[in-house]
Every structure is written in structure tokens, then in C-alpha cells.
N, C-alpha and C positions, 0 to 999 in steps of 0.2 A: 141603322146609322152608326150605332156604337161599334158593331162588327166592322163596318167599312172604315171608320176612323182608326181603329186599332190595326186593321190590316194595312192601312196606308202609312203607318209609322207613329201613330199617337202613343205616347208612353202610358197614358191612362185616359179614360173617358167615362162619364156617368151622367145620368139624368137626376133631377131633383124636382119634385112637384112644388109649385109655388102658386100663391094667389096674386094675380095681376090686378091692375087698377079696375075699378068697378066690380071687384070680387070675381073676376073671370079666372077660371083655372088655366094654368100654364105649366110649362116645364122649363127649367134652367138646365142648359147643357154646359158641361165643363169638360175641356179636353186639355191635357198636358202634352206639349210637343217640343221637339228641338226647334231652334230658330230656323234651320234650313227646311223643315217640314211644314212650318206654320201656314204659308200661302197655299200650299196644296190641300191641307186639311180644311182651311177656311173655305176654299172653293167647293169642297165636298159638302160642308154644312150649308152653304148658300144654295147649292144645287138640290140637295135632298130634303130641305125643310122649307117652311113658309116664312122664315124670318126675313126681315128687311135689312138686317145688318148684324155685325159682330162687334164685341168689345175684346180687344186683345191687349195684353200687357206682358212685358218682359220681367222675369224674376230670376233670382239666382237659386241654384240648387246645390245642396250639400249632401254628399253621400258618405255614409260610414263604411269603413273597410270591414268586410265580413270574412270569416273563416269557419270551416267545419272542423270539429274535434270529436273524437270518440272518447267517451268517459265510461268508467266502470261504476255501476251503482248496485245497490242491493236488489234492485228490481230487474237487472239484466242489462 
């Protein structure tokens, strides 16, 4: 499932083991996606898992500017 979500445009995805009610084992799936990809990714989750539904929320993302620099050190 993770490979399918990432291949379909998810920015990131992961599983987390959790204890459900009545101490049943379960997994929490989280996937980060762009707004335009959310419906397609939700369809994949609903088709590929046994879940009855999804919780979706919109958040804002802040990205820092990055740059590569070469520096001289005593280690090379």
C-alpha cells in the first residue's frame, strides 16, 4: 500500500501500530498529499484496505530554502 500511495503522488506515507478498542491490534496509516491528489489517494486506501472510512484534514506546509555548498575542512 505504501508503495502504491507513493507511486500515485503521496509526498510521504507510513504505518504506525496502535491498540484499538478492546485491546485489538491495528495500524494507523498516514499519508501526506497535495490537495489535487487527495481524492485519488483516498480511493487507493479504500480499495486496498479493509477500512470503512478516512479522516482527512487540510494543513499548511512551510518549506525552508536549501542550498548546497562545498566547504574546506581539516578532514577533506
